[in-house]
DRENKOLMAR-747883 format. One line per field, with one value per atom (N, C-alpha, C, O): atom name; x, y, z; residue number from 1; residue in three letters. Coordinates in Angstrom, 1 decimal, padded with zeros to 4 digits. Layout:
<sites>
at: CA / ...
u: X / ...
v: Y / ...
w: Z / ...
i: NUM / ...
aa: ALA / ...
</sites>
This chain:
<sites>
at: N / CA / C / O / N / CA / C / O / N / CA / C / O / N / CA / C / O / N / CA / C / O / N / CA / C / O / N / CA / C / O / N / CA / C / O / N / CA / C / O / N / CA / C / O / N / CA / C / O / N / CA / C / O / N / CA / C / O / N / CA / C / O / N / CA / C / O / N / CA / C / O / N / CA / C / O / N / CA / C / O / N / CA / C / O / N / CA / C / O / N / CA / C / O / N / CA / C / O / N / CA / C / O / N / CA / C / O / N / CA / C / O / N / CA / C / O / N / CA / C / O / N / CA / C / O / N / CA / C / O / N / CA / C / O / N / CA / C / O / N / CA / C / O / N / CA / C / O / N / CA / C / O / N / CA / C / O / N / CA / C / O / N / CA / C / O / N / CA / C / O / N / CA / C / O / N / CA / C / O / N / CA / C / O / N / CA / C / O / N / CA / C / O / N / CA / C / O / N / CA / C / O / N / CA / C / O / N / CA / C / O / N / CA / C / O / N / CA / C / O / N / CA / C / O / N / CA / C / O / N / CA / C / O / N / CA / C / O / N / CA / C / O / N / CA / C / O / N / CA / C / O / N / CA / C / O / N / CA / C / O / N / CA / C / O / N / CA / C / O / N / CA / C / O / N / CA / C / O / N / CA / C / O / N / CA / C / O / N / CA / C / O / N / CA / C / O / N / CA / C / O / N / CA / C / O / N / CA / C / O / N / CA / C / O / N / CA / C / O / N / CA / C / O / N / CA / C / O / N / CA / C / O / N / CA / C / O / N / CA / C / O / N / CA / C / O / N / CA / C / O / N / CA / C / O / N / CA / C / O / N / CA / C / O / N / CA / C / O
u: -046.5 / -046.0 / -047.9 / -048.3 / -048.6 / -049.5 / -050.1 / -050.6 / -050.6 / -051.7 / -051.3 / -052.2 / -050.0 / -049.7 / -050.8 / -051.7 / -050.6 / -050.7 / -052.4 / -053.0 / -052.6 / -054.3 / -054.9 / -055.8 / -054.1 / -054.5 / -055.0 / -056.0 / -053.2 / -053.4 / -054.4 / -054.3 / -055.1 / -056.1 / -057.9 / -058.9 / -056.9 / -058.2 / -058.1 / -059.0 / -058.0 / -057.3 / -057.6 / -057.4 / -058.2 / -058.8 / -057.5 / -056.5 / -057.8 / -057.3 / -056.2 / -055.1 / -057.3 / -056.2 / -055.4 / -054.6 / -056.0 / -055.3 / -053.7 / -052.5 / -054.6 / -053.1 / -052.1 / -051.4 / -052.2 / -051.1 / -050.8 / -049.7 / -051.2 / -050.6 / -050.1 / -048.9 / -050.4 / -048.7 / -048.1 / -046.9 / -047.9 / -046.8 / -046.2 / -045.0 / -046.7 / -045.8 / -045.1 / -044.1 / -045.7 / -044.9 / -043.6 / -042.7 / -043.2 / -042.3 / -041.4 / -040.3 / -041.6 / -041.3 / -039.9 / -038.7 / -040.8 / -040.0 / -039.7 / -040.0 / -039.1 / -038.9 / -037.7 / -036.7 / -038.1 / -037.1 / -035.4 / -034.3 / -036.7 / -035.5 / -034.5 / -033.3 / -035.3 / -034.3 / -032.8 / -031.7 / -032.8 / -031.5 / -031.5 / -031.0 / -032.0 / -031.6 / -032.4 / -032.3 / -032.7 / -033.6 / -032.7 / -031.9 / -032.4 / -031.2 / -031.5 / -032.3 / -031.3 / -031.7 / -031.6 / -030.9 / -032.7 / -033.6 / -035.0 / -035.8 / -035.0 / -035.9 / -036.6 / -037.6 / -035.4 / -035.2 / -035.8 / -035.8 / -036.3 / -035.9 / -037.7 / -038.5 / -038.1 / -039.7 / -040.2 / -041.1 / -040.0 / -040.6 / -040.6 / -041.4 / -039.6 / -039.8 / -041.3 / -042.3 / -041.0 / -041.9 / -043.2 / -044.0 / -043.3 / -044.8 / -045.2 / -046.2 / -043.9 / -043.6 / -044.8 / -045.7 / -043.9 / -044.8 / -046.1 / -047.1 / -046.2 / -048.2 / -048.6 / -049.5 / -048.7 / -048.8 / -049.3 / -050.2 / -048.5 / -048.5 / -049.1 / -050.1 / -049.3 / -050.1 / -051.1 / -051.9 / -051.8 / -053.5 / -052.8 / -051.7 / -052.8 / -053.2 / -053.8 / -054.9 / -052.5 / -053.0 / -054.5 / -055.6 / -054.2 / -055.7 / -057.0 / -058.1 / -056.5 / -057.7 / -057.8 / -058.9 / -057.5 / -057.2 / -058.1 / -059.3 / -057.4 / -057.7 / -059.9 / -061.0 / -059.3 / -061.0 / -061.7 / -062.6 / -061.1 / -062.3 / -062.3 / -063.4 / -061.0 / -061.4 / -062.0 / -062.2 / -062.8 / -063.4 / -065.0 / -065.8 / -065.4 / -066.4 / -066.7 / -067.7 / -065.4 / -065.7 / -066.5 / -067.2 / -066.2 / -065.6 / -067.5 / -068.4 / -067.6 / -068.6 / -070.5 / -071.7 / -069.4 / -070.5 / -070.7 / -071.4 / -069.9 / -069.6 / -070.5 / -070.8 / -070.6 / -070.5 / -071.6 / -072.2 / -072.9 / -074.6 / -074.6 / -073.8 / -076.2 / -076.0 / -074.9 / -074.2 / -074.7 / -073.7 / -072.1 / -071.5 / -071.9 / -070.3 / -070.2 / -069.1 / -070.9 / -070.1 / -069.6 / -070.0 / -068.2 / -068.7 / -069.3 / -069.6 / -069.9 / -070.3 / -070.3 / -070.8 / -068.9 / -068.7 / -067.6 / -067.2 / -066.8 / -066.5 / -065.1 / -064.9 / -063.7 / -062.6 / -061.1 / -060.9 / -060.7 / -059.5 / -059.3 / -059.0 / -060.0 / -059.1 / -058.3 / -058.3 / -057.4 / -055.3 / -055.3 / -054.1 / -056.2 / -055.8 / -055.2 / -055.3 / -054.8 / -054.5 / -054.5 / -054.3
v: 039.9 / 039.7 / 040.7 / 040.4 / 041.5 / 041.7 / 040.8 / 040.2 / 040.1 / 038.8 / 037.6 / 036.8 / 037.5 / 036.8 / 037.1 / 036.3 / 038.2 / 038.6 / 038.1 / 037.6 / 038.8 / 038.3 / 037.1 / 036.9 / 036.7 / 035.0 / 034.1 / 033.4 / 034.7 / 034.1 / 035.3 / 035.2 / 036.2 / 036.7 / 035.8 / 035.8 / 035.0 / 034.5 / 033.0 / 032.4 / 032.5 / 031.9 / 031.4 / 032.3 / 029.9 / 029.8 / 030.2 / 030.6 / 030.2 / 029.9 / 028.5 / 028.3 / 027.8 / 026.5 / 025.8 / 024.9 / 026.8 / 026.6 / 027.8 / 027.7 / 028.8 / 029.8 / 028.7 / 027.9 / 028.9 / 028.0 / 026.4 / 026.0 / 025.8 / 024.6 / 025.8 / 025.8 / 026.2 / 027.1 / 027.6 / 027.3 / 028.4 / 028.2 / 027.6 / 028.0 / 026.3 / 025.5 / 024.9 / 024.2 / 025.1 / 024.1 / 025.6 / 025.0 / 026.9 / 027.9 / 027.7 / 028.2 / 027.1 / 027.3 / 025.9 / 025.7 / 025.5 / 023.6 / 023.3 / 022.1 / 023.8 / 024.8 / 025.6 / 025.6 / 026.4 / 027.6 / 026.4 / 026.1 / 025.8 / 025.1 / 023.9 / 023.6 / 023.5 / 021.7 / 022.9 / 022.3 / 024.4 / 024.5 / 024.6 / 025.6 / 023.6 / 023.3 / 025.0 / 025.2 / 025.5 / 026.5 / 027.3 / 027.1 / 028.3 / 029.4 / 031.3 / 031.9 / 031.4 / 032.4 / 033.1 / 034.0 / 033.0 / 034.5 / 034.2 / 034.9 / 032.9 / 031.9 / 031.6 / 031.1 / 032.4 / 032.1 / 033.1 / 033.1 / 033.9 / 035.4 / 035.1 / 035.7 / 034.4 / 035.3 / 034.6 / 035.2 / 033.5 / 032.4 / 033.3 / 033.1 / 034.0 / 034.8 / 035.2 / 034.8 / 036.6 / 037.5 / 036.5 / 036.4 / 035.9 / 034.6 / 034.6 / 035.2 / 033.5 / 033.6 / 034.6 / 034.3 / 036.3 / 037.3 / 037.1 / 037.2 / 036.8 / 037.4 / 036.5 / 037.0 / 035.7 / 034.3 / 034.6 / 034.1 / 035.3 / 034.9 / 036.0 / 035.5 / 037.0 / 038.3 / 038.1 / 038.6 / 037.2 / 037.1 / 036.1 / 036.5 / 035.1 / 033.9 / 035.0 / 035.5 / 035.4 / 037.1 / 037.7 / 037.5 / 038.2 / 038.5 / 037.7 / 037.9 / 036.8 / 035.3 / 035.7 / 036.2 / 035.7 / 034.3 / 036.5 / 036.9 / 036.7 / 038.6 / 038.3 / 038.3 / 038.1 / 038.7 / 037.4 / 037.4 / 035.9 / 035.4 / 036.0 / 036.5 / 036.1 / 036.7 / 037.4 / 037.5 / 038.7 / 039.5 / 039.2 / 039.7 / 038.2 / 037.6 / 036.4 / 035.7 / 036.2 / 035.3 / 036.0 / 035.5 / 037.5 / 038.1 / 038.8 / 038.9 / 039.2 / 040.2 / 038.8 / 039.0 / 037.1 / 036.3 / 036.3 / 036.3 / 036.5 / 036.2 / 037.6 / 037.7 / 038.5 / 040.1 / 040.1 / 039.8 / 040.4 / 040.9 / 041.8 / 041.9 / 042.6 / 044.1 / 045.2 / 045.8 / 045.2 / 046.4 / 045.9 / 046.6 / 044.9 / 044.6 / 044.1 / 044.6 / 043.0 / 042.6 / 041.9 / 041.9 / 040.8 / 039.9 / 039.4 / 039.9 / 037.5 / 036.7 / 035.1 / 034.1 / 035.6 / 034.7 / 033.9 / 033.1 / 033.6 / 033.7 / 034.2 / 035.1 / 033.1 / 032.9 / 033.7 / 033.7 / 034.1 / 035.3 / 033.9 / 032.8 / 034.7 / 033.4 / 032.5 / 031.5 / 033.5 / 032.4 / 032.1 / 032.0 / 031.8 / 030.5 / 029.4 / 028.9 / 029.1 / 027.5 / 026.5 / 025.4
w: -002.3 / -001.2 / -000.5 / 000.6 / -001.4 / -000.9 / -001.5 / -000.5 / -002.4 / -002.8 / -001.7 / -001.4 / -001.2 / -000.1 / 001.0 / 001.4 / 001.3 / 002.3 / 003.0 / 003.9 / 001.0 / 001.0 / 001.7 / 002.4 / 001.2 / 001.4 / 002.5 / 002.7 / 003.4 / 004.4 / 005.2 / 006.4 / 004.9 / 005.7 / 005.6 / 006.2 / 004.2 / 003.7 / 004.9 / 004.3 / 005.5 / 006.1 / 007.5 / 008.3 / 008.2 / 009.2 / 009.9 / 009.3 / 011.8 / 012.5 / 012.4 / 012.0 / 012.8 / 011.9 / 010.8 / 010.8 / 009.3 / 008.7 / 009.0 / 009.1 / 008.9 / 009.8 / 010.3 / 009.7 / 011.2 / 012.7 / 011.5 / 011.8 / 010.7 / 010.5 / 008.9 / 008.7 / 008.6 / 007.4 / 008.2 / 007.8 / 009.3 / 010.1 / 010.8 / 011.0 / 011.5 / 011.7 / 010.7 / 010.9 / 009.2 / 008.5 / 008.3 / 007.8 / 008.5 / 007.8 / 009.2 / 009.2 / 010.0 / 011.1 / 010.9 / 011.0 / 010.8 / 010.1 / 009.3 / 009.2 / 007.9 / 007.1 / 007.1 / 006.3 / 008.5 / 008.5 / 009.1 / 008.7 / 010.5 / 011.7 / 010.4 / 010.5 / 009.5 / 008.5 / 008.1 / 007.7 / 008.3 / 008.0 / 006.1 / 005.4 / 005.5 / 003.8 / 003.0 / 001.8 / 003.4 / 002.1 / 002.2 / 003.1 / 001.4 / 000.3 / 001.7 / 002.4 / 001.6 / 002.2 / 001.9 / 002.5 / 000.2 / 000.6 / 000.0 / -000.5 / 000.2 / 000.6 / 002.3 / 002.7 / 002.8 / 004.2 / 004.6 / 005.8 / 004.1 / 004.2 / 003.4 / 004.1 / 002.4 / 001.9 / 003.0 / 003.6 / 003.6 / 004.5 / 006.0 / 007.0 / 005.9 / 007.5 / 007.4 / 007.9 / 006.1 / 006.3 / 006.2 / 007.2 / 005.4 / 005.2 / 006.6 / 007.0 / 007.8 / 008.8 / 010.2 / 010.9 / 009.7 / 010.8 / 010.2 / 010.9 / 009.1 / 008.8 / 009.3 / 009.9 / 009.4 / 009.4 / 011.4 / 012.0 / 011.6 / 013.1 / 013.2 / 013.7 / 013.2 / 013.2 / 013.0 / 013.8 / 011.3 / 012.0 / 012.7 / 012.7 / 013.2 / 014.9 / 015.0 / 014.6 / 015.9 / 017.0 / 016.6 / 017.2 / 015.7 / 015.5 / 015.6 / 016.0 / 015.3 / 015.4 / 016.7 / 017.0 / 017.1 / 019.4 / 019.5 / 019.5 / 019.4 / 020.6 / 020.1 / 020.6 / 018.5 / 018.7 / 019.2 / 020.0 / 018.6 / 019.5 / 021.0 / 021.5 / 021.7 / 023.4 / 023.7 / 024.9 / 022.5 / 022.8 / 022.8 / 023.6 / 021.6 / 021.5 / 022.5 / 022.3 / 023.9 / 024.7 / 026.1 / 026.9 / 025.9 / 026.9 / 026.8 / 027.6 / 025.6 / 025.5 / 025.9 / 026.1 / 026.0 / 026.2 / 028.0 / 029.0 / 027.4 / 029.4 / 030.6 / 031.8 / 029.5 / 030.0 / 030.2 / 029.2 / 031.7 / 032.1 / 030.8 / 029.8 / 031.2 / 030.0 / 030.2 / 029.3 / 032.1 / 032.8 / 031.9 / 031.2 / 032.1 / 031.4 / 032.4 / 032.9 / 033.6 / 034.7 / 034.0 / 032.9 / 034.8 / 034.8 / 035.4 / 036.5 / 034.9 / 035.7 / 035.6 / 035.1 / 037.2 / 037.7 / 037.0 / 037.9 / 035.7 / 035.1 / 036.0 / 036.9 / 035.2 / 035.5 / 033.6 / 032.4 / 034.4 / 033.2 / 032.4 / 032.8 / 030.6 / 029.9 / 029.4 / 028.6 / 030.4 / 030.5 / 031.3 / 031.7 / 032.0 / 033.4 / 033.2 / 032.1 / 033.9 / 033.7 / 034.5 / 034.0
i: 1 / 1 / 1 / 1 / 2 / 2 / 2 / 2 / 3 / 3 / 3 / 3 / 4 / 4 / 4 / 4 / 5 / 5 / 5 / 5 / 6 / 6 / 6 / 6 / 7 / 7 / 7 / 7 / 8 / 8 / 8 / 8 / 9 / 9 / 9 / 9 / 10 / 10 / 10 / 10 / 11 / 11 / 11 / 11 / 12 / 12 / 12 / 12 / 13 / 13 / 13 / 13 / 14 / 14 / 14 / 14 / 15 / 15 / 15 / 15 / 16 / 16 / 16 / 16 / 17 / 17 / 17 / 17 / 18 / 18 / 18 / 18 / 19 / 19 / 19 / 19 / 20 / 20 / 20 / 20 / 21 / 21 / 21 / 21 / 22 / 22 / 22 / 22 / 23 / 23 / 23 / 23 / 24 / 24 / 24 / 24 / 25 / 25 / 25 / 25 / 26 / 26 / 26 / 26 / 27 / 27 / 27 / 27 / 28 / 28 / 28 / 28 / 29 / 29 / 29 / 29 / 30 / 30 / 30 / 30 / 31 / 31 / 31 / 31 / 32 / 32 / 32 / 32 / 33 / 33 / 33 / 33 / 34 / 34 / 34 / 34 / 35 / 35 / 35 / 35 / 36 / 36 / 36 / 36 / 37 / 37 / 37 / 37 / 38 / 38 / 38 / 38 / 39 / 39 / 39 / 39 / 40 / 40 / 40 / 40 / 41 / 41 / 41 / 41 / 42 / 42 / 42 / 42 / 43 / 43 / 43 / 43 / 44 / 44 / 44 / 44 / 45 / 45 / 45 / 45 / 46 / 46 / 46 / 46 / 47 / 47 / 47 / 47 / 48 / 48 / 48 / 48 / 49 / 49 / 49 / 49 / 50 / 50 / 50 / 50 / 51 / 51 / 51 / 51 / 52 / 52 / 52 / 52 / 53 / 53 / 53 / 53 / 54 / 54 / 54 / 54 / 55 / 55 / 55 / 55 / 56 / 56 / 56 / 56 / 57 / 57 / 57 / 57 / 58 / 58 / 58 / 58 / 59 / 59 / 59 / 59 / 60 / 60 / 60 / 60 / 61 / 61 / 61 / 61 / 62 / 62 / 62 / 62 / 63 / 63 / 63 / 63 / 64 / 64 / 64 / 64 / 65 / 65 / 65 / 65 / 66 / 66 / 66 / 66 / 67 / 67 / 67 / 67 / 68 / 68 / 68 / 68 / 69 / 69 / 69 / 69 / 70 / 70 / 70 / 70 / 71 / 71 / 71 / 71 / 72 / 72 / 72 / 72 / 73 / 73 / 73 / 73 / 74 / 74 / 74 / 74 / 75 / 75 / 75 / 75 / 76 / 76 / 76 / 76 / 77 / 77 / 77 / 77 / 78 / 78 / 78 / 78 / 79 / 79 / 79 / 79 / 80 / 80 / 80 / 80 / 81 / 81 / 81 / 81 / 82 / 82 / 82 / 82
aa: MET / MET / MET / MET / ALA / ALA / ALA / ALA / GLU / GLU / GLU / GLU / ASP / ASP / ASP / ASP / ASN / ASN / ASN / ASN / ALA / ALA / ALA / ALA / GLN / GLN / GLN / GLN / ILE / ILE / ILE / ILE / ALA / ALA / ALA / ALA / ASP / ASP / ASP / ASP / LEU / LEU / LEU / LEU / SER / SER / SER / SER / PHE / PHE / PHE / PHE / GLU / GLU / GLU / GLU / ASP / ASP / ASP / ASP / ALA / ALA / ALA / ALA / LEU / LEU / LEU / LEU / ARG / ARG / ARG / ARG / SER / SER / SER / SER / LEU / LEU / LEU / LEU / GLU / GLU / GLU / GLU / ASP / ASP / ASP / ASP / VAL / VAL / VAL / VAL / VAL / VAL / VAL / VAL / ARG / ARG / ARG / ARG / ARG / ARG / ARG / ARG / LEU / LEU / LEU / LEU / GLU / GLU / GLU / GLU / GLY / GLY / GLY / GLY / GLY / GLY / GLY / GLY / ASP / ASP / ASP / ASP / VAL / VAL / VAL / VAL / PRO / PRO / PRO / PRO / LEU / LEU / LEU / LEU / ASP / ASP / ASP / ASP / GLN / GLN / GLN / GLN / SER / SER / SER / SER / ILE / ILE / ILE / ILE / ASP / ASP / ASP / ASP / LEU / LEU / LEU / LEU / TYR / TYR / TYR / TYR / GLU / GLU / GLU / GLU / ARG / ARG / ARG / ARG / GLY / GLY / GLY / GLY / GLU / GLU / GLU / GLU / ALA / ALA / ALA / ALA / LEU / LEU / LEU / LEU / ARG / ARG / ARG / ARG / ARG / ARG / ARG / ARG / HIS / HIS / HIS / HIS / CYS / CYS / CYS / CYS / GLN / GLN / GLN / GLN / ALA / ALA / ALA / ALA / ARG / ARG / ARG / ARG / LEU / LEU / LEU / LEU / ASP / ASP / ASP / ASP / ALA / ALA / ALA / ALA / ALA / ALA / ALA / ALA / GLN / GLN / GLN / GLN / GLU / GLU / GLU / GLU / ARG / ARG / ARG / ARG / ILE / ILE / ILE / ILE / GLU / GLU / GLU / GLU / LYS / LYS / LYS / LYS / ILE / ILE / ILE / ILE / VAL / VAL / VAL / VAL / GLN / GLN / GLN / GLN / ASP / ASP / ASP / ASP / PRO / PRO / PRO / PRO / ASP / ASP / ASP / ASP / GLY / GLY / GLY / GLY / LYS / LYS / LYS / LYS / PRO / PRO / PRO / PRO / GLN / GLN / GLN / GLN / GLY / GLY / GLY / GLY / THR / THR / THR / THR / GLU / GLU / GLU / GLU / PRO / PRO / PRO / PRO / PHE / PHE / PHE / PHE / ASP / ASP / ASP / ASP / ALA / ALA / ALA / ALA / GLY / GLY / GLY / GLY
</sites>
């Protein structure tokens, strides 16, 4: 699984998200044997963590871009504003 995690770390956000969607689709299909389901679930969790880390890093970069030198926001809206 360590090799698999190393491969996940090299994925772009978009590729990791597509892989995660594939894992979810396969698990929801219900035709995967139990042992393979467990392996898929573990991979899915690793992909989810990777995607979340990439999103967190992107949000941090955005926040740095929109702050003035004193760290104060420059007329922005919250990141998760809908």
